N, C-alpha and C positions, 0 to 999 in steps of 0.2 A: 983388666980392657980385656984382656982376649980370656980372659976367662971366665968374667964375669959373662962378658955376653956367651960361651958356651953353657955359664951354666944356665941359667936366664932358658939357652936355645932346650934343652934339655928337662928343662922344670916342667919348658912349654907344651915341648910336644910329647910329656908324660900326662898331665892336664889334658887335651884333648883325646890323649887316647885315654886314659883312664876314664873322665865322663863320656865319649861316645858310647862307651861297656857301659855303661850303668843307665845312660840311655834304652838302648839294650835292653837293659834284666827290667829297667822299672817298662817298659808299654808291653814288655812279656806278660810282669805278672801286673799288667793294669786293670785285674778285674779280682783283685788277691791281696790282702792287708800287706804283705809282705813288699806291698809298691812302695811304703811308705820309709820302709829298707831305701831302699834303690836313690827311692828322692833325696832324702833326708843325707843321705849320704855324696848323693850328685850339690849337695848342696858343704861341708860337710869341706869334700876338694876343688870349691870354687873359694873357699877364704878361706885354706891352708896354704894357696898357691898364692894369690897376693898377697896372706903373711912371708913367703918363702920371697920373692920376688923381692915387694917391700924393700925383706930387710937385706937382697942381695947386691939392687940400686942404690939406697938408701931416702925415696925421693918415689912418693907417696903418690905422686898426680901417675907420673911414666909407671907402679906397677899399679892405678888403676885400667892407662889405656890397652896397656900389655892384655887386663885382664877382659878385654871388655873387646880384642881384637881377636885374643885365644876363645871365647863367646862363641864371639861369631862365623870362628871356623869351625869349631863343633855344633854347632846350626847347623852348618853352610853341607858337612860332613855327612847327617842325617840328612839337610833336604834331600844331597843329590848319589848319592850312593847310597840314599836311604837303609830303615833299620837292615836290621836280623833278623830270616823270619826260622820261624821252629813253635816248639813245642813245648811245655812242662810233660815230661816222663816225667815218673816215681822209677827209684832207685831200685823198687823191685815189684813184680809185676805180674 
């Protein structure tokens, strides 16, 4: 039981951090076709997290609740911490 909770916690923290980074990249590339890549990656991590947590818990309802909670934490971090500001800089100038 304790190892499952720890595994869910680690997966949840990873999901939140990775989606926060992908959201920042998507916002940075919002006027670039690369936006599609980062947005699709966010959707992929969404589904991947749900599958992993569903496998760990063995309960789809619990995994959906965890997914919703993590999604709102991710949105909250974007809202209160804000996006990382920056510019796209080419490797060669």
